[in-house]
Phi, psi and omega in degrees: 000127180223082182293320181299318173302317174301316184291326177293324176295315179295322180291320177299330182273320187259345181067231186287349180277016166243116185251136173237019183289144184298326182291320178297311180299321179291314175307318189269002170249009179279161172227149175289342185238218196280351188292140177292157181293134179223089187275158174278178174277340182195157177239126178251148183238081184284163183234343182219163172300325178293326177289324174298320180297320181288322175299319180290327180293317177299308178298327175295321182297322183255011180060039188261121180299143179230133183235122177283150186213131181256271178247355177077023188260005183287157192246354187242030179072021187299327185255016179286135181271079189291341177239017183076206176099210191241129168272136177255108174279113187269018185290342180274345177268072194234036182259143163275115194276313188200120173258121176254084182306316184297325182264353176064046172219162180217149177246131187221161169278160187291335183282351179294129176276160181297323182289323175296320175297315182288333171295321183292331186272352191310319186283345187272347184082009182241166172203161177255123195275343190291121187227090178281003181102292181295156178274067190282164170280158183284331175292321174292326179294319177292316184302322181265001183052058187286167174212257177116213188292331185264007188296330184299337180252308192260357185079196186248185175298331177305319183278351190235010178252120178272316188209158177222152162251135187217137177264122181279171185302327180269359179100351176292151182245125177235160174242137177242140179073183179215183178277354176295147183283347175206160183198144171245024186267082174082192181298149179272085183291328179301313178294331177297313184282337177286118180095005185273352172056034176074017177272344183249341184180169178254121178286123180242351178201146179227140169249119194239143181281132177256165180228151173294137174297127182296146181298318184225147173222140173224151182221153177195188191210152173207148180255156179232148175292326182220161183287338181299313178301316175304308186291322179288333178289323174301311183301308181295325181294321182292314183291336179277348178078023175296127194275069175288143178272326174218148175214105186242150177240137169237132171275184185304312185290328175293323175296317176299324180297310183289336170302309180293327183274329190239012178064029178277172187228034173302135168302146183282065181226170178293143181229148162253133173243138183220166174213140182235136179242146177160208174278164179307314186290318185291325186291316182297317181292317182290331176290324173299312181295323175296321179300321178298317181297307183295324177298322174299336182259015171089028181280163177217156179060038177293121181225138173220160182206150174253009174287130184300318184294322175303312176303311181300324177293312183298317183276334172301316179298313176301320179290336180266006184299327179302305179296330172297315177292325175300321182290346175298331184224084181307133182092343179286152170257163183239149170242119194253120175270165192200044182282161177214122185241168171300146180313314186294342184252009187293315183295326183293315183297318180288316174301315178288332171293316178298320179298313182299314177293321181301319181292333183285337184082000172279157168279129182202075174306148180240137177207172176158181184268064194293348177300333176238025171081012186251127175217162184235143170248127180259098188275122186260129181226151173280116183298338178277354182243096180305328180297326181290319183296314183292331175291321178295317178296325178296314177299315179300318177297323181289320175306309181298318181299315176298316182295318179295323179293332184269007181083023181261204186223158176290328181217123183272338186199339183281342179089185194263299181057228174270324192288331186248006184297327182290351183258351186298316180305314185292322179286321193249347181060230184289342176300332181288327177294327176295320176304315179298324179294319174299315177307308186295325180295318183268340184218069191293337184267001182053053177274327189273113178042061180298148174089001185247148160071310191248164177305000000 
C-alpha cells in the first residue's frame, strides 16, 4: 500500500478537485452517531463515470483504499475511513439524466438527492417514494438498501432500483439490469450491488422505478394510554390489509422530545402517525376504518387531515425526531438500534426492549416504522463516560439477539457498516462467508470501503 503515491497521482489528475484540507477530511470522517471520527487522507470530487474509473485504476495500482460518500447521513459508520485512503464525494455527479414518464422510470447520477429528484418530477405526475427521513443521495440510498417511512406501501430501495452503472475495484465499468420490469437473464447483479455498502463497486448511475402521485393523501395521529394498544393496533391494521402508506410509532419519551424541540402539543403518551394514499373516497373510507381499529385498541384524540400543510408539519416533526431526542441530553452521543421482526412478534420485541432499557438506567426513547416491524431505540450516552457506552452496547446486543430469536434481523434499514458487522455470522451462518468470497472475487485487494460489512 502506498497511499501517498496514489494521492500524488490523483492530484495530478484531478487538480483542485482532490482536497487535503483539514476541514474536508474532518467532515468526511464524521459519523451521525457514536463512532469516533475516522477521516480519510484526501477527498476526491469526481464529475463523470470516466473519472471514477480512472481514480479506481490509480488507487488499484497503489493499493489505496476508496470510500464512496453521498450526503453523510448513514448511522453505522459506513463512510468511516478505517484504513485511511481516499473518500469519493459523489456530490458533483448530481444530474437527472433521463425521465421516461410513459414507462415510469428515471435515470440519475448517484449524487442526486431524493428531494431534488421529486422536485424535478413534479410536473410529470410521478414521484419517487422512498423516504428515509434525511435528504440522502440516491446512490447512498441504494448502497445501504435504504427504506424509511413509506416502505410499508412502496417497498425499499431493493424494490425500486431497476438497473445500475457500477465502477469495479480495477476500474472496469459494468451495467447491471435493464429498464424492463422483469428478466431471467442470469445472476441478479443489480440486487447484489444494492445493499453492498460500497464494498463491491462504486455506483455511478441508477435507473429507478417511479410511481404515480396519489390523487388524494391524508395523514393523522392518535394517542394511546399504553404501548400495547398502539402495537396491537398496528398488527391488526397490517393483518387486515389496510393500504397504509406510512405507519409510524412514537413512545412517551419520543412524544415529549418532539414537543420540546418542535413546539408540538402531543400528550406524553405512545402515538401512531399514519398516512393514506388513494382517491378522495378511498382515503376517507380507509381513514374511517383505521379510526375504528385504533379506537377498539384504546386510542384517544384520533385526528386526520387531507390538508397539505398539516401533513408537512406532521412528517417534518417525525423526520426531526432523531434530533429532538438528541436535544434531550445536550452533548450526548447516540447509539441507534435498528431491529426488524415479523409483525406478529412486534409487541413482544417492543415490550422486552422497553424493559431492558429501563433496567439499564439509560435514556432510550423508541420510535420507528412499525408498519413493517422495524423500530429504533435511540440510546443516549455521555461520551466521557465509558460505562454508559458499555451499557448501551449491551442493550443493543440484547436487542439484536432478541430480534434474531424472533425470526428478525440485526438491521432493518440502516445497514451493517461497522456497527452491525459482529452480528452477521449469527444472522447468516455460512452465508456470511459466501459474502466474503464475493468480495474477494470482485475486490481481491480489499480497496473498496475496507473493514465494513463482510468477513
